[in-house]
MIFI-350079 format. One record per residue (C-alpha): residue in one letter; x, y, z. Coordinates in steps of 0.001 Angstrom, whole numbers, padded with zeros to 6 digits, always signed. Example, Ala and Ser with C-alpha at 12.3 -4.5 7.8 and 13.67 -1.06 7.14 Angstrom:
BEGIN
A+012300-004500+007800/S+013670-001060+007140/
//
This chain:
BEGIN
M+000000+000000+000000/N+001171+003516-000773/Y+001002+005588+002425/F+002714+008718+001134/S+000829+011509-000675/S-002039+009094-001262/D-005652+008345-000289/F-004478+006257+002685/K-005921+007510+005989/L-004369+006964+009418/G-006740+007277+012380/I-005490+008355+015810/L-007575+007939+018961/G-006571+010773+021263/G-005503+014299+020409/G-003062+015147+023190/Q+000630+015989+023132/L+001698+012485+022093/G-000536+012722+019057/K+000746+016201+018303/M+004349+014961+018251/L+003313+011953+016136/L+001772+014363+013637/N+005151+016034+013152/D+006231+012827+011434/T+003016+012217+009514/R+003493+015704+008093/K+007098+014844+007239/F+005940+011781+005288/D+002737+013426+003988/I+000515+010756+005549/Y-003144+011803+005773/T-004407+011763+009383/S-007769+011806+011123/V-007887+012431+014899/L-010652+011817+017444/D-010626+013603+020808/A-013152+014762+023397/S-011718+018284+023667/N-012200+020994+021082/E-008888+022463+022278/A-006850+019266+021848/P-003217+019920+020777/C-003738+017746+017664/K-006529+019893+016271/I-004409+022259+014200/A-001938+019673+012854/S-004223+016840+011699/N-005884+016694+008285/E-009229+015923+009936/F-010280+016513+013539/H-013366+014876+015048/L-014897+015709+018402/G-016124+012726+020396/D-015933+010513+023489/L-013105+007964+023242/M-014933+005643+025647/D-018189+005635+023654/Y-018633+002494+021523/D-020533+004053+018617/T-018241+007080+018426/V-015059+004996+018251/Y-016585+002383+015932/N-017918+004933+013433/F-014636+006853+013485/G-012632+003660+012901/K-014779+002685+009887/Q-013508+005785+008075/V-009767+004978+008276/D-007375+002322+006943/V-005186+001883+010032/L-006169+002901+013562/T-003759+003646+016407/I-003900+005280+019841/E-002071+007912+021819/I-003955+007139+025050/E-005054+003797+026523/N-008483+004915+027748/V-010501+004082+024640/N-013431+001741+023982/V-011836-001655+023399/D-015092-003373+022398/A-015322-001010+019435/L-011728-001781+018459/E-012447-005510+018604/A-015460-005083+016310/L-013382-003043+013847/E-010681-005727+013770/K-013306-008358+012889/E-014355-006184+009961/G-010810-005951+008610/I-009628-002610+009993/K-006006-002799+011144/V-005813-001698+014779/Y-002451-001215+016527/P-002034-001982+019349/A-004543-004821+019031/S-007681-004767+021179/K-006470-007884+023027/T-003232-006139+024037/L-005028-002976+025050/R-007665-004839+027072/T-004920-006449+029174/I-002956-003241+029694/Q-005942-000985+030466/N-006487-002700+033818/K-003457-002715+036154/A-004703-005811+037977/T-005110-007714+034703/Q-001749-006400+033560/K-000023-007711+036715/L-001700-011119+036346/F-000411-011205+032762/Y+003159-010866+034047/V+002639-013700+036513/D+001055-015959+033879/N+003940-015304+031476/K+006652-015701+034156/L+007763-012078+033787/P+009412-010523+036864/T+007242-008080+038793/A+006699-007021+042415/P+004298-009153+044526/F+000760-007747+044734/S-002757-008341+046005/R-005898-007578+044030/F-009008-006015+045567/A-012467-005406+044128/Y-012745-002311+046344/T-010272-000181+048305/S-012453-000687+051395/E-011386-004360+051505/I-007774-003396+052235/N-008350-002542+055914/E-009710-006026+056556/A-006767-007616+054752/I-004333-005680+056949/K-006215-006678+060127/N-006202-010348+059111/G-002492-010289+058318/G-003038-010897+054612/L-001400-007582+053762/T+001381-005699+055517/L+002418-002051+055451/P+003966-000310+053593/F+002673-000932+050069/V+001780+000961+046893/W-001943+001426+046223/K-002878+001651+042545/C-006367+002015+041108/A-006905-000644+038448/Q-008221+001702+035773/F-008034+005289+034533/G-004924+006358+036423/Y-002454+008625+034609/D+000467+010979+035272/G+000770+010027+038918/T-002956+010014+039681/G-004375+006756+040973/V-001137+005854+042780/K-000265+006337+046448/I+002352+004956+048814/V+000501+003685+051898/K+002631+003684+055055/T-000140+003975+057649/L-003871+003204+057785/Q-004509+006955+057649/D-002973+007024+054169/L-005967+005009+052933/E-008380+007747+053913/G-009843+009642+050985/L-008805+007084+048362/P-011561+006207+045871/N-013402+002961+046655/V-012573+001237+043364/E-010944-001913+042008/C-007264-001688+042916/I-004040-003494+043689/A-001729-003294+046681/E+001827-003802+045475/T+004885-004517+047592/L+006959-001348+047973/V+010206-002050+046111/P+013382-000476+047602/F+014888+000236+044194/K+018146+001826+043072/N+016752+003204+039821/E+013596+003414+037779/L+014415+002402+034220/A+012544+002111+030940/V+013098+000469+027583/I+010997+001175+024495/V+010587-001840+022216/V+009391-001325+018655/R+007906-004161+016578/N+006375-003965+013112/A+003666-006239+011703/S+006303-008402+009975/G+007869-009148+013366/D+011013-007028+013042/I+012071-005784+016488/K+014384-003071+017788/T+014957-001486+021195/F+015930+002022+022203/P+018720+002443+024769/V+017771+002005+028433/V+016752+005271+030081/E+016889+006301+033718/M+013930+008178+035177/E+013895+010567+038119/F+010475+011231+039645/H+008922+014182+041454/P+008395+012960+045042/E+004961+014586+045465/A+003348+014452+042028/N+004707+010954+041225/Q+005529+012237+037734/V+008758+011874+035790/E+010897+014996+036218/Y+013954+013869+034242/V+014617+011163+031666/I+018333+010446+031212/C+019571+008543+028163/P+021568+006405+028215/A+020921+005313+031811/R+023938+005666+034090/I+024029+001972+034988/P+026479-000918+034413/D+026320-002616+031004/E+025182-005901+032524/V+022197-004191+034184/A+021289-002478+030906/E+021464-005839+029116/K+019228-007419+031757/A+016664-004613+031479/T+016639-004882+027675/E+016178-008640+027902/V+013192-008266+030248/A+011672-005660+027920/L+012077-007958+024907/K+010469-010874+026750/T+007584-008611+027718/S+007185-007499+024118/E+007223-011108+022941/A+004520-012052+025457/F+002218-009270+024258/N+003134-009859+020592/H+002256-006198+020035/V+002696-004048+016927/G+003990-000505+017422/L+005780+000733+020519/L+005810-000866+023956/A+007363+001238+026718/V+008381-001059+029578/E+008927+000716+032910/M+011076-001233+035389/F+012689-001123+038817/Q+016382-001896+039320/T+016466-003428+042810/Q+019282-003153+045358/N+020466-006574+044139/D+020340-005422+040489/D+017316-007563+039710/I+014854-006124+037203/L+011127-005963+038021/I+008452-004727+035623/N+006424-001826+036979/E+004002-001268+034102/V+003863-000859+030336/A+002364+001523+027780/P+001616+000388+024187/R+002242+003776+022556/P+004751+006643+022418/H+005775+007392+025977/N+007194+010091+028227/S+010394+008047+028577/G+011086+008462+024852/H+010643+012184+024260/Q+014403+012826+024206/T+014634+010616+021096/I+013390+013534+018970/E+016715+015350+019381/A+019062+012662+020714/S+018334+009576+018548/Y+018777+008742+014893/T+015075+007879+014721/S+012538+009312+017154/Q+010039+007108+018983/F+007240+008802+017034/E+008718+008007+013623/Q+009382+004448+014822/H+005749+004066+015877/L+004631+005089+012389/R+007116+002762+010729/A+005935-000114+012920/I+002165+000243+012510/L+002542+000725+008734/D+004870-002302+008538/L+007738-000260+007134/P+011454-000911+007802/L+012417+000155+011314/G+014889+003000+011800/R+018127+003117+013741/T+017472+003412+017472/S+020887+004331+018853/N+021733+007769+020229/K+023522+010434+018219/V+024337+012162+021495/G+023477+011940+025194/G+020076+013365+026040/V+018138+014477+029109/M+014447+015347+029062/V+012839+017695+031587/N+009047+017703+031963/L+007394+021116+032083/V+004426+020909+034432/G+002130+023543+035829/A+003521+025214+038946/E+001666+024815+042221/G-000663+027703+043012/Y-001349+028647+039383/T-004478+027910+037352/G-005544+029718+034197/N-004113+031007+030918/V-000574+029665+030683/V+002620+031733+030720/Y+006081+030171+030231/K+008207+032377+032459/N+011851+032762+031354/I+011550+030501+028309/E+013877+032860+026404/G+016503+032295+029077/I+016592+028519+028619/M+016613+028903+024822/N+019850+030834+025237/M+021526+027686+026625/D+023456+025413+024253/G+021734+022190+023256/V+018364+023114+024800/T+015109+022613+022851/P+011680+023324+024384/H+008537+021549+023204/I+005261+023317+024028/Y+002217+021056+023886/G-000390+023667+023002/K-002530+023480+026133/K-003866+026964+026792/Q-004844+026348+030419/T-002369+025394+033141/R-003038+023855+036552/P-000736+022355+039207/F+001321+019431+037862/R-000440+019379+034463/K+001995+018336+031709/M+002398+021433+029550/G+005584+020658+027642/H+009076+019265+027907/V+012635+020406+027281/T+015380+018266+025774/I+019038+018891+026557/V+021658+017215+024354/N+025374+017122+025059/E+028321+014830+024324/D+028888+014746+028097/L+025819+013206+029761/N+026730+014591+033176/E+026910+018079+031695/A+023500+017522+030067/R+022099+016541+033473/R+023633+019670+035049/I+022054+021899+032398/A+018753+020086+032889/E+018809+021065+036558/E+019446+024672+035537/V+016554+024508+033067/K+014250+023108+035743/K+015132+025930+038129/S+014884+028650+035465/I+011609+028095+033647/K+008258+028290+035439/V+004870+027320+034023/I+002502+029846+035603/S-000736+031653+034725/E-001555+035237+033838/
//
Protein backbone atom coordinates (compact mmCIF):
# COMPACT_ATOMS: atom_id res chain seq x y z
CA MET A 1 0.00 0.00 0.00
CA ASN A 2 1.17 3.52 -0.77
CA TYR A 3 1.00 5.59 2.42
CA PHE A 4 2.71 8.72 1.13
CA SER A 5 0.83 11.51 -0.68
CA SER A 6 -2.04 9.09 -1.26
CA ASP A 7 -5.65 8.35 -0.29
CA PHE A 8 -4.48 6.26 2.68
CA LYS A 9 -5.92 7.51 5.99
CA LEU A 10 -4.37 6.96 9.42
CA GLY A 11 -6.74 7.28 12.38
CA ILE A 12 -5.49 8.35 15.81
CA LEU A 13 -7.57 7.94 18.96
CA GLY A 14 -6.57 10.77 21.26
CA GLY A 15 -5.50 14.30 20.41
CA GLY A 16 -3.06 15.15 23.19
CA GLN A 17 0.63 15.99 23.13
CA LEU A 18 1.70 12.49 22.09
CA GLY A 19 -0.54 12.72 19.06
CA LYS A 20 0.75 16.20 18.30
CA MET A 21 4.35 14.96 18.25
CA LEU A 22 3.31 11.95 16.14
CA LEU A 23 1.77 14.36 13.64
CA ASN A 24 5.15 16.03 13.15
CA ASP A 25 6.23 12.83 11.43
CA THR A 26 3.02 12.22 9.51
CA ARG A 27 3.49 15.70 8.09
CA LYS A 28 7.10 14.84 7.24
CA PHE A 29 5.94 11.78 5.29
CA ASP A 30 2.74 13.43 3.99
CA ILE A 31 0.51 10.76 5.55
CA TYR A 32 -3.14 11.80 5.77
CA THR A 33 -4.41 11.76 9.38
CA SER A 34 -7.77 11.81 11.12
CA VAL A 35 -7.89 12.43 14.90
CA LEU A 36 -10.65 11.82 17.44
CA ASP A 37 -10.63 13.60 20.81
CA ALA A 38 -13.15 14.76 23.40
CA SER A 39 -11.72 18.28 23.67
CA ASN A 40 -12.20 20.99 21.08
CA GLU A 41 -8.89 22.46 22.28
CA ALA A 42 -6.85 19.27 21.85
CA PRO A 43 -3.22 19.92 20.78
CA CYS A 44 -3.74 17.75 17.66
CA LYS A 45 -6.53 19.89 16.27
CA ILE A 46 -4.41 22.26 14.20
CA ALA A 47 -1.94 19.67 12.85
CA SER A 48 -4.22 16.84 11.70
CA ASN A 49 -5.88 16.69 8.29
CA GLU A 50 -9.23 15.92 9.94
CA PHE A 51 -10.28 16.51 13.54
CA HIS A 52 -13.37 14.88 15.05
CA LEU A 53 -14.90 15.71 18.40
CA GLY A 54 -16.12 12.73 20.40
CA ASP A 55 -15.93 10.51 23.49
CA LEU A 56 -13.10 7.96 23.24
CA MET A 57 -14.93 5.64 25.65
CA ASP A 58 -18.19 5.64 23.65
CA TYR A 59 -18.63 2.49 21.52
CA ASP A 60 -20.53 4.05 18.62
CA THR A 61 -18.24 7.08 18.43
CA VAL A 62 -15.06 5.00 18.25
CA TYR A 63 -16.58 2.38 15.93
CA ASN A 64 -17.92 4.93 13.43
CA PHE A 65 -14.64 6.85 13.48
CA GLY A 66 -12.63 3.66 12.90
CA LYS A 67 -14.78 2.69 9.89
CA GLN A 68 -13.51 5.79 8.08
CA VAL A 69 -9.77 4.98 8.28
CA ASP A 70 -7.38 2.32 6.94
CA VAL A 71 -5.19 1.88 10.03
CA LEU A 72 -6.17 2.90 13.56
CA THR A 73 -3.76 3.65 16.41
CA ILE A 74 -3.90 5.28 19.84
CA GLU A 75 -2.07 7.91 21.82
CA ILE A 76 -3.96 7.14 25.05
CA GLU A 77 -5.05 3.80 26.52
CA ASN A 78 -8.48 4.92 27.75
CA VAL A 79 -10.50 4.08 24.64
CA ASN A 80 -13.43 1.74 23.98
CA VAL A 81 -11.84 -1.65 23.40
CA ASP A 82 -15.09 -3.37 22.40
CA ALA A 83 -15.32 -1.01 19.44
CA LEU A 84 -11.73 -1.78 18.46
CA GLU A 85 -12.45 -5.51 18.60
CA ALA A 86 -15.46 -5.08 16.31
CA LEU A 87 -13.38 -3.04 13.85
CA GLU A 88 -10.68 -5.73 13.77
CA LYS A 89 -13.31 -8.36 12.89
CA GLU A 90 -14.36 -6.18 9.96
CA GLY A 91 -10.81 -5.95 8.61
CA ILE A 92 -9.63 -2.61 9.99
CA LYS A 93 -6.01 -2.80 11.14
CA VAL A 94 -5.81 -1.70 14.78
CA TYR A 95 -2.45 -1.21 16.53
CA PRO A 96 -2.03 -1.98 19.35
CA ALA A 97 -4.54 -4.82 19.03
CA SER A 98 -7.68 -4.77 21.18
CA LYS A 99 -6.47 -7.88 23.03
CA THR A 100 -3.23 -6.14 24.04
CA LEU A 101 -5.03 -2.98 25.05
CA ARG A 102 -7.67 -4.84 27.07
CA THR A 103 -4.92 -6.45 29.17
CA ILE A 104 -2.96 -3.24 29.69
CA GLN A 105 -5.94 -0.98 30.47
CA ASN A 106 -6.49 -2.70 33.82
CA LYS A 107 -3.46 -2.71 36.15
CA ALA A 108 -4.70 -5.81 37.98
CA THR A 109 -5.11 -7.71 34.70
CA GLN A 110 -1.75 -6.40 33.56
CA LYS A 111 -0.02 -7.71 36.71
CA LEU A 112 -1.70 -11.12 36.35
CA PHE A 113 -0.41 -11.20 32.76
CA TYR A 114 3.16 -10.87 34.05
CA VAL A 115 2.64 -13.70 36.51
CA ASP A 116 1.05 -15.96 33.88
CA ASN A 117 3.94 -15.30 31.48
CA LYS A 118 6.65 -15.70 34.16
CA LEU A 119 7.76 -12.08 33.79
CA PRO A 120 9.41 -10.52 36.86
CA THR A 121 7.24 -8.08 38.79
CA ALA A 122 6.70 -7.02 42.41
CA PRO A 123 4.30 -9.15 44.53
CA PHE A 124 0.76 -7.75 44.73
CA SER A 125 -2.76 -8.34 46.00
CA ARG A 126 -5.90 -7.58 44.03
CA PHE A 127 -9.01 -6.01 45.57
CA ALA A 128 -12.47 -5.41 44.13
CA TYR A 129 -12.74 -2.31 46.34
CA THR A 130 -10.27 -0.18 48.31
CA SER A 131 -12.45 -0.69 51.39
CA GLU A 132 -11.39 -4.36 51.50
CA ILE A 133 -7.77 -3.40 52.23
CA ASN A 134 -8.35 -2.54 55.91
CA GLU A 135 -9.71 -6.03 56.56
CA ALA A 136 -6.77 -7.62 54.75
CA ILE A 137 -4.33 -5.68 56.95
CA LYS A 138 -6.22 -6.68 60.13
CA ASN A 139 -6.20 -10.35 59.11
CA GLY A 140 -2.49 -10.29 58.32
CA GLY A 141 -3.04 -10.90 54.61
CA LEU A 142 -1.40 -7.58 53.76
CA THR A 143 1.38 -5.70 55.52
CA LEU A 144 2.42 -2.05 55.45
CA PRO A 145 3.97 -0.31 53.59
CA PHE A 146 2.67 -0.93 50.07
CA VAL A 147 1.78 0.96 46.89
CA TRP A 148 -1.94 1.43 46.22
CA LYS A 149 -2.88 1.65 42.55
CA CYS A 150 -6.37 2.01 41.11
CA ALA A 151 -6.91 -0.64 38.45
CA GLN A 152 -8.22 1.70 35.77
CA PHE A 153 -8.03 5.29 34.53
CA GLY A 154 -4.92 6.36 36.42
CA TYR A 155 -2.45 8.63 34.61
CA ASP A 156 0.47 10.98 35.27
CA GLY A 157 0.77 10.03 38.92
CA THR A 158 -2.96 10.01 39.68
CA GLY A 159 -4.37 6.76 40.97
CA VAL A 160 -1.14 5.85 42.78
CA LYS A 161 -0.27 6.34 46.45
CA ILE A 162 2.35 4.96 48.81
CA VAL A 163 0.50 3.69 51.90
CA LYS A 164 2.63 3.68 55.06
CA THR A 165 -0.14 3.98 57.65
CA LEU A 166 -3.87 3.20 57.79
CA GLN A 167 -4.51 6.95 57.65
CA ASP A 168 -2.97 7.02 54.17
CA LEU A 169 -5.97 5.01 52.93
CA GLU A 170 -8.38 7.75 53.91
CA GLY A 171 -9.84 9.64 50.99
CA LEU A 172 -8.80 7.08 48.36
CA PRO A 173 -11.56 6.21 45.87
CA ASN A 174 -13.40 2.96 46.65
CA VAL A 175 -12.57 1.24 43.36
CA GLU A 176 -10.94 -1.91 42.01
CA CYS A 177 -7.26 -1.69 42.92
CA ILE A 178 -4.04 -3.49 43.69
CA ALA A 179 -1.73 -3.29 46.68
CA GLU A 180 1.83 -3.80 45.47
CA THR A 181 4.89 -4.52 47.59
CA LEU A 182 6.96 -1.35 47.97
CA VAL A 183 10.21 -2.05 46.11
CA PRO A 184 13.38 -0.48 47.60
CA PHE A 185 14.89 0.24 44.19
CA LYS A 186 18.15 1.83 43.07
CA ASN A 187 16.75 3.20 39.82
CA GLU A 188 13.60 3.41 37.78
CA LEU A 189 14.42 2.40 34.22
CA ALA A 190 12.54 2.11 30.94
CA VAL A 191 13.10 0.47 27.58
CA ILE A 192 11.00 1.18 24.50
CA VAL A 193 10.59 -1.84 22.22
CA VAL A 194 9.39 -1.33 18.66
CA ARG A 195 7.91 -4.16 16.58
CA ASN A 196 6.38 -3.97 13.11
CA ALA A 197 3.67 -6.24 11.70
CA SER A 198 6.30 -8.40 9.98
CA GLY A 199 7.87 -9.15 13.37
CA ASP A 200 11.01 -7.03 13.04
CA ILE A 201 12.07 -5.78 16.49
CA LYS A 202 14.38 -3.07 17.79
CA THR A 203 14.96 -1.49 21.20
CA PHE A 204 15.93 2.02 22.20
CA PRO A 205 18.72 2.44 24.77
CA VAL A 206 17.77 2.01 28.43
CA VAL A 207 16.75 5.27 30.08
CA GLU A 208 16.89 6.30 33.72
CA MET A 209 13.93 8.18 35.18
CA GLU A 210 13.89 10.57 38.12
CA PHE A 211 10.47 11.23 39.64
CA HIS A 212 8.92 14.18 41.45
CA PRO A 213 8.40 12.96 45.04
CA GLU A 214 4.96 14.59 45.46
CA ALA A 215 3.35 14.45 42.03
CA ASN A 216 4.71 10.95 41.22
CA GLN A 217 5.53 12.24 37.73
CA VAL A 218 8.76 11.87 35.79
CA GLU A 219 10.90 15.00 36.22
CA TYR A 220 13.95 13.87 34.24
CA VAL A 221 14.62 11.16 31.67
CA ILE A 222 18.33 10.45 31.21
CA CYS A 223 19.57 8.54 28.16
CA PRO A 224 21.57 6.41 28.22
CA ALA A 225 20.92 5.31 31.81
CA ARG A 226 23.94 5.67 34.09
CA ILE A 227 24.03 1.97 34.99
CA PRO A 228 26.48 -0.92 34.41
CA ASP A 229 26.32 -2.62 31.00
CA GLU A 230 25.18 -5.90 32.52
CA VAL A 231 22.20 -4.19 34.18
CA ALA A 232 21.29 -2.48 30.91
CA GLU A 233 21.46 -5.84 29.12
CA LYS A 234 19.23 -7.42 31.76
CA ALA A 235 16.66 -4.61 31.48
CA THR A 236 16.64 -4.88 27.68
CA GLU A 237 16.18 -8.64 27.90
CA VAL A 238 13.19 -8.27 30.25
CA ALA A 239 11.67 -5.66 27.92
CA LEU A 240 12.08 -7.96 24.91
CA LYS A 241 10.47 -10.87 26.75
CA THR A 242 7.58 -8.61 27.72
CA SER A 243 7.19 -7.50 24.12
CA GLU A 244 7.22 -11.11 22.94
CA ALA A 245 4.52 -12.05 25.46
CA PHE A 246 2.22 -9.27 24.26
CA ASN A 247 3.13 -9.86 20.59
CA HIS A 248 2.26 -6.20 20.03
CA VAL A 249 2.70 -4.05 16.93
CA GLY A 250 3.99 -0.50 17.42
CA LEU A 251 5.78 0.73 20.52
CA LEU A 252 5.81 -0.87 23.96
CA ALA A 253 7.36 1.24 26.72
CA VAL A 254 8.38 -1.06 29.58
CA GLU A 255 8.93 0.72 32.91
CA MET A 256 11.08 -1.23 35.39
CA PHE A 257 12.69 -1.12 38.82
CA GLN A 258 16.38 -1.90 39.32
CA THR A 259 16.47 -3.43 42.81
CA GLN A 260 19.28 -3.15 45.36
CA ASN A 261 20.47 -6.57 44.14
CA ASP A 262 20.34 -5.42 40.49
CA ASP A 263 17.32 -7.56 39.71
CA ILE A 264 14.85 -6.12 37.20
CA LEU A 265 11.13 -5.96 38.02
CA ILE A 266 8.45 -4.73 35.62
CA ASN A 267 6.42 -1.83 36.98
CA GLU A 268 4.00 -1.27 34.10
CA VAL A 269 3.86 -0.86 30.34
CA ALA A 270 2.36 1.52 27.78
CA PRO A 271 1.62 0.39 24.19
CA ARG A 272 2.24 3.78 22.56
CA PRO A 273 4.75 6.64 22.42
CA HIS A 274 5.77 7.39 25.98
CA ASN A 275 7.19 10.09 28.23
CA SER A 276 10.39 8.05 28.58
CA GLY A 277 11.09 8.46 24.85
CA HIS A 278 10.64 12.18 24.26
CA GLN A 279 14.40 12.83 24.21
CA THR A 280 14.63 10.62 21.10
CA ILE A 281 13.39 13.53 18.97
CA GLU A 282 16.71 15.35 19.38
CA ALA A 283 19.06 12.66 20.71
CA SER A 284 18.33 9.58 18.55
CA TYR A 285 18.78 8.74 14.89
CA THR A 286 15.07 7.88 14.72
CA SER A 287 12.54 9.31 17.15
CA GLN A 288 10.04 7.11 18.98
CA PHE A 289 7.24 8.80 17.03
CA GLU A 290 8.72 8.01 13.62
CA GLN A 291 9.38 4.45 14.82
CA HIS A 292 5.75 4.07 15.88
CA LEU A 293 4.63 5.09 12.39
CA ARG A 294 7.12 2.76 10.73
CA ALA A 295 5.94 -0.11 12.92
CA ILE A 296 2.17 0.24 12.51
CA LEU A 297 2.54 0.73 8.73
CA ASP A 298 4.87 -2.30 8.54
CA LEU A 299 7.74 -0.26 7.13
CA PRO A 300 11.45 -0.91 7.80
CA LEU A 301 12.42 0.15 11.31
CA GLY A 302 14.89 3.00 11.80
CA ARG A 303 18.13 3.12 13.74
CA THR A 304 17.47 3.41 17.47
CA SER A 305 20.89 4.33 18.85
CA ASN A 306 21.73 7.77 20.23
CA LYS A 307 23.52 10.43 18.22
CA VAL A 308 24.34 12.16 21.50
CA GLY A 309 23.48 11.94 25.19
CA GLY A 310 20.08 13.37 26.04
CA VAL A 311 18.14 14.48 29.11
CA MET A 312 14.45 15.35 29.06
CA VAL A 313 12.84 17.70 31.59
CA ASN A 314 9.05 17.70 31.96
CA LEU A 315 7.39 21.12 32.08
CA VAL A 316 4.43 20.91 34.43
CA GLY A 317 2.13 23.54 35.83
CA ALA A 318 3.52 25.21 38.95
CA GLU A 319 1.67 24.82 42.22
CA GLY A 320 -0.66 27.70 43.01
CA TYR A 321 -1.35 28.65 39.38
CA THR A 322 -4.48 27.91 37.35
CA GLY A 323 -5.54 29.72 34.20
CA ASN A 324 -4.11 31.01 30.92
CA VAL A 325 -0.57 29.67 30.68
CA VAL A 326 2.62 31.73 30.72
CA TYR A 327 6.08 30.17 30.23
CA LYS A 328 8.21 32.38 32.46
CA ASN A 329 11.85 32.76 31.35
CA ILE A 330 11.55 30.50 28.31
CA GLU A 331 13.88 32.86 26.40
CA GLY A 332 16.50 32.30 29.08
CA ILE A 333 16.59 28.52 28.62
CA MET A 334 16.61 28.90 24.82
CA ASN A 335 19.85 30.83 25.24
CA MET A 336 21.53 27.69 26.62
CA ASP A 337 23.46 25.41 24.25
CA GLY A 338 21.73 22.19 23.26
CA VAL A 339 18.36 23.11 24.80
CA THR A 340 15.11 22.61 22.85
CA PRO A 341 11.68 23.32 24.38
CA HIS A 342 8.54 21.55 23.20
CA ILE A 343 5.26 23.32 24.03
CA TYR A 344 2.22 21.06 23.89
CA GLY A 345 -0.39 23.67 23.00
CA LYS A 346 -2.53 23.48 26.13
CA LYS A 347 -3.87 26.96 26.79
CA GLN A 348 -4.84 26.35 30.42
CA THR A 349 -2.37 25.39 33.14
CA ARG A 350 -3.04 23.85 36.55
CA PRO A 351 -0.74 22.35 39.21
CA PHE A 352 1.32 19.43 37.86
CA ARG A 353 -0.44 19.38 34.46
CA LYS A 354 2.00 18.34 31.71
CA MET A 355 2.40 21.43 29.55
CA GLY A 356 5.58 20.66 27.64
CA HIS A 357 9.08 19.27 27.91
CA VAL A 358 12.63 20.41 27.28
CA THR A 359 15.38 18.27 25.77
CA ILE A 360 19.04 18.89 26.56
CA VAL A 361 21.66 17.22 24.35
CA ASN A 362 25.37 17.12 25.06
CA GLU A 363 28.32 14.83 24.32
CA ASP A 364 28.89 14.75 28.10
CA LEU A 365 25.82 13.21 29.76
CA ASN A 366 26.73 14.59 33.18
CA GLU A 367 26.91 18.08 31.70
CA ALA A 368 23.50 17.52 30.07
CA ARG A 369 22.10 16.54 33.47
CA ARG A 370 23.63 19.67 35.05
CA ILE A 371 22.05 21.90 32.40
CA ALA A 372 18.75 20.09 32.89
CA GLU A 373 18.81 21.06 36.56
CA GLU A 374 19.45 24.67 35.54
CA VAL A 375 16.55 24.51 33.07
CA LYS A 376 14.25 23.11 35.74
CA LYS A 377 15.13 25.93 38.13
CA SER A 378 14.88 28.65 35.46
CA ILE A 379 11.61 28.10 33.65
CA LYS A 380 8.26 28.29 35.44
CA VAL A 381 4.87 27.32 34.02
CA ILE A 382 2.50 29.85 35.60
CA SER A 383 -0.74 31.65 34.72
CA GLU A 384 -1.55 35.24 33.84
